[in-house]
N, C-alpha and C positions, 0 to 999 in steps of 0.2 A: 415460318413462312412468310414473307415480307407482304404487306399490304397489295404492293401492285403485281404481285405474283400469285394472289389467290384467284381461285376460280370463281368465286363469289362475286367478285368485281368486274369481270368479263363475261361477255356473251357472245354468240356466234349468229350469224345470219344463215339460216338455213332455206336453201331456194326451193319451195314447192314443187317446182319445175322437174328437179331429178333428185330431189333429196341431197343434195351437194350443199358444202359448207361454201358461202360466198365469201364470207367473211368473217374474221375475229377481231373483237373490237373490247376495249377496257371502258368501263364507266369513270367518268370524271371522279374524282375524290374531293372530300371536302374542301381541301385549299384552292382548287381549280375551280370549283362551283363558287366558292366566295369572290375569287378574284374576277370571274365574269360578271356577279352580280355588282361588284364594285365599278366594274366599267359601264355596266348598264347606267348607274347611278349618277356617274359622273358625266354621261353623254346626254342624260335627260334634260338638263336645262338648255344647252346649246340647241338640241334638236326640237325642243319645245318651243324654243325663241326664236327659231329660223322663219323667215317669211314663206308663207304657204306655196309660193310658185316655186321657191328654191328646193323646197320639200318633193313637189310633186317633179321636179325634174331628177330628183335624186333617185327617187322611187322607180322611176321610169326607166332610169338607167340600170338600177338593180335588175329590173325585169329582163331588161334587154341582154344583161349578160347571162342570166338566167336561159333565154331564149337562143344565145349562142350556144348552149350547150344541150339543146334540144334533144338529138339523138342519143348521146348518151345518157340524158336522164330517163328517157324513154324505154332505152334498153335495161337500165335499172329497176324501172318500175316492173317489167315484164319478168326479170329475174328473181325480184325480191318478192314479190306478192301474185304471180301467176297470171295478169292479164295479156292476152294475146297482142302481140306487138303493134299489130295495125290499129290497136284500141288505147295504146299506152301513153300516147302524146296528150298529155293534160295542158300544156302551155297555151293554147288557144285560150282555153277559159281563162287562165292566169290573165293573159293580156287582155282578154275582154273586159273582165273586172277591173284590171288596173286602169284602162282608159275610162271606163265608163265613171269611175270614183275619183281620178283626178279631174275631169268635167265638172263634176258636183261639188267636190271640197269645197271651194270658194264660197258656195252659196250655204252648204251644211253648215259650215262655221262662222257664218257671217251672224255678228251680234243681232239678238231682236230686242228691238226698243219698243217702249211703253211709255205714252203720254196720257196722263191723266189731268193735263193743266194746271198743276199746283207748283211749277216752276222747279220742280225736283226731276234731275233727269236720271230716268231709269231703263238699264237695259240688262240683258242675260247674255253673258259670255258662254263660250262652249270651250272649256278647258282641257289640256291634256291630262291625263290622271296620273301618270308616272310611269317607272319600268312594268313592260306587261310580260308576264309567262305564260308562253303558248304552247299548248300540247297537243299534238298531231296524230291524227289515227293513220292507218297503213292503207284503208282501201282507196282513198283518193290522195295519195301522198303528195302530190303537186298543187291540183287544184284549190286544196285546203287553204293554201299557202294564202291565197287572196284575202280570206279573214282572218288568218291568224297572224299573217305579217304586214300584207299591205295597206289593210284598213287601218290597223293600230298605227301604223307609221304616218298614214296620212294624218290621222287625228292628232300627231305629235308626241306619242309615245315611242317608246324604244322597246323592243323585244329581246327576249330570251327565248329562243326556239327549243322544246325537247320532241323530237321526234320519235314516233313509235319505233322500237328495238328493230322490228321485222324490216323497216325501210329507212335505217337507219343512214343509209349512205346518201339519202336526198340532203341530209342536213349538211354533208360535205360541199355539195354543190351550192347551196345557200351562204356558206362561208366564203365559197371563191369568188362568188358573184358579189357578195357585199363588198370585198376588199376591192375588187375590180373595179366595181362601180364608184368608188371613191366617198362611200359612206363613212363617216366619222366612227371611230374605234368606239364599239361599246353599242352602236346603234342597233345593228341586227347580228346575232351569233346564234350558231346551234351548237349545241352540247348534249352529250351521252348521260343522262342521270338515271339511276335507280328509281324505283317507285318510293321507297322510303326516303332517299335523299331528296326528291322533287316534293313530296309532302311536307318534308321539314321547311324546304326552301320556301313553300307557301305559308304554312304556319308564323313563320321569323316576321312576316310583315314586309318583307323589302320588295315586293312586288305588289303593290295595290291594286293590280288589274290581272286577273286570270282568265283566260281562254282556253277551254278543253273541248275536243271532238274525241268521243270513243264511247266505250260502254258504258249502260246506266251504272254497275257496280264502279267504275272506274271514278265516274260522275260523284258518285255519292263520297267516295274519299277525298276527291279534292273539294268538295263542297264544305266537308268537315275541317280538313285544313284551312280552307279560307275563312270558316266562319272562326276560328280563332284569333285570325288576323284582321276581321272585320274587311278584308279584301272585296271587291267588286269581283263577280265570277259570272262567265257566261260558258252554261253547257249545253252543248250539241250531242244527245244521247242516242240510244238506240230506239228500234220501231219494229212494230208488227203491223204493216199497215194494211188496212183493208180496201176493198173494192166492192161495190154492188153494181150489179148487171141488172136493171128492170127489164120487164118482159117486152118493152117497146122497144127495142134497140135494134140496129140491124147486125146480128152478129158476126158474120163474115166481116163487115168494115170495121171491127174494133178488136178482134183477137190478135192483131199482128202487133197493136202498140201494148197489149198486156203481155204478150209472150216478153218483148223487152221490158217492159215494167217488174215480170216476175224473174227473168234470167239474164239479165244483162248484167256484167260483173260477177257472172256466177251467183248472182242472188246477193252480193255482197256490198249492200247499200243499206243506209240507214232507212231510206225510204223506198225500199223494194217492195213489191206489193205480195204479200205472202197469204193473205186471206180472202179469198173469191166468193161472194155470197151472191147466189143465183137465184133468179124467180123460178120457181118451178116450171111456171109455162115454156120456157126456153131451157131449162137445165140440161135436158139430154141432148139436145141440140149443140147447146154452147160447149159443152165437154169434148164432143166429137170435134167440132170446130177449133177448139185451142190444142187438142191433141194433133190435128193435121198441121196447124200452123207452127208448132213445136217443132216440126220435124228438123226446121232450121237450125236448131241449138245442137250443133255439132260440137264435140270436144278435141281439141287438138293440143299438140305440143306450142306452148306460146311463141315461139321463135322458130323451130324448123319447119314446123306445118300448122299454123295457126288454125283454129276454129273459131266458131261463135264465142266459145268459152274457152279456158283452161282450167288449170286446177283452182281448186280453194287455198287459202293463205297457208295452211298446213296441214300434216298429216291428222295432226290431233282435232283441228278443227272438221275435217271429213270424217274423223271417227264419231264425233258429236252428231254430225248431221245424219249419218248413217243411222246412230242408234236412235236419234227422234223419230225419224221416219219407221224403223223395225218398230218401236214401241207402239206408233200410230197403228201400224196394220195390224199388231198383237191385240189392239182394243177396238177393231171392227173397221178400220179405213181398208180402201180397195186402191190399188195401185194401178194406174195405168201405165202400160209397159215404159221403161225407162225410154226416154224420148231423143236420146244421144248416146246411145251405146256404144262403147269404145273399149279398145283392148286395154287404154292406159288407166281406166277404172278400176284397177285391180283392190283388192280389200285393204292393201296396206297402203295404198297410194295417196295423194293430194288431190286425185282427180274424182269427182262424185258425177255419176250420172244424173242429169237432171230427172225431177220425179213430179208428175201430178198425179195427186191424191184426191178422192172423191170418199164420201160416206164419212166424213170426218165431224168431231163436235167440239165443244168447247171444255169439255174432260180431258182431253188430249193435250199432253205438254206441247205438242206439235201447234196448238190455236192459241196457246197462252202466253208463249217464249218467243224471243225473237231466233229465227233460224239461222239468216244470215248465210244462206246456200241455196242453191238450184232448186227449189221446192215451192211448189204451188199447191194449195189445199183448196178446195172446192167445196163448199156446203149449200144445199137446198135450201130457200127459203119460200114462205107462202105470200108475203104482204111485205110493203114496205116498212111498216113499223116492225117487223120482226128482223130486217134487216138493219135497219139504224139499232136497234137494241142490242144486237150482235156487234156491230161495228164498235159501238162504245163498251162493250163487256173485254176491256182490255187495260193492262196497267199503262199502254202505251198512246202516245197521241202525236204523231209527228203530222204524217199526210193521211188524208182519205180521199176516195173517189167514188164519183156514181155517174154511170154510164145510162144515157137514156136520150131518145129524142125529144122528150117534153123538159125543155131548160128550165122553165118556170118552177115546175114540181122539184126537178132535180136540185135547184137552188136552194128551194123551201125545205126539201129535206136536209140539206146540206149544214143548215142553220141550227139542225140538232145535233150533229155531228162533233165531238171534240176531237179537236185537231189544230195543230197550227198551221197547216196550209190544207186548203179543199180545193179539190179538181173537179169540173165537171167534164166527162170524155176527154180526160187526160190524165197520166200519171208520171209518179218517177221522175221529178224535175225540178230544179232548184233554181227558180227564176231569179237573176242577177237585177231584176228592177222591183222585186218583192222581198219584204222581209220573211227571213226563215228561222224557223225554229220550232220547239215543239210543246205540248201541255202534258200533265202528270209527269211518269218516269220518263219522258223523252226529253226532258230538258228544263232549262231555265235560261230566258232572256232570247234575243234575237240578233241573227247576223245579216248582211246585205241590205242596200236601199237607206233611205234615211232614218227607219227605225233601228236597224243594228248599227248604223255608224253613231247614231249618239250613245248607245251603251259604251262607247269608246272614251267618252268625253264626259266631264264632270259639268254639270251647269252652275254658274255662279252669277248671283244676283248683285246688281251694282246700284247705288243710290249715291247721286253726284247732287250736291246743293250748293249753290253759290256762297262765297263767305258773309256771314252775318256782318251786318254794320251795326257799331255801336252807338247808340242813342244818347243823347246829353241829356 
């Protein structure tokens, strides 16, 4: 059998909406991957040497061409990963990040000068690193392009994008937009690659910058390959994010935000709130208020009859989520009746009824692992100290939140929590004005803001001394 006919070199995009195959695609073969890498290598000197204003203009044109495809892209998001169509347009986020970055890039790339008075001119430049391999997750397949394509391009790097197979159609839109925007060949390209070929490409050293958004397991594989090549790597990985609800809160005022934090995007966000620690003084009242507020979490066909949520990304993911919930119940957890009962949520489908569980503990996998589904788990605590200990009792550390009327106390407690982002009376939000990333198994490095942009450049130290004069 010829290689191009081998099923091992092909994949199908199966829609979680109805279980049907959307598209059958082939992974790139080694020759195609090599040719794409060569085009990126050739494009880098021209792109990195281009005036910043011209780079910004071309990047803006690229985003504009994506915006021209706004509706078909949103349709593709719904059908590929199951988000309700009214929520599937991520283009606003991509545009907002692009506009903010293009305004700041000249300042961010401005050389920093140091004067110590000895006649030597010193400065630090922020140089582009080289071809960047960006690997995108499926859960926000358009918004993530902001940090995987837009920021690296503005920094002077060129980008080869590997999108998640489940949302590979987004890569086609990227290729079309790049061509129409007039980007030089090799500056941006999307390519379907197997995990093995992708890891081999990273280990080859041809891409000195690697950006990955995905699972912790995938991040470890990327980091291992990058280590062989001494490539710089940014990893935005999983989370099991906690929230602590102190006894002084107005329960009714906060449960709406927490419903969104737990169930938005069907819980398929790395910063979804999965673990809620509630002070015993208000525990019962909070549980009842959350259950009542969660009645808005309806399930619907993402296109024909959209609800608050649609299916999770696949039937396999749905089965894993159901299994984790069943295991917790077998260990003593109590289930508040499903908050979004729907005929769509059959045992063999990708539609999962949202769950709220109480009487959970840290011996349950439910509280130890990332669920990545519409499940909220509530644990009663007796003190601030106990809540902080439990919040930190996790392999993950992406975001964490404390809900309290006492801001000073909440901030003081927040200093004890290990997380990349900490919220007071807020959750589940990546602010484009602040750096984003995690600690522990939630990742390495940052994206967004100056701190994230700096990781896409290499600082170079310059020493310039006037020519020495010969003395007779």
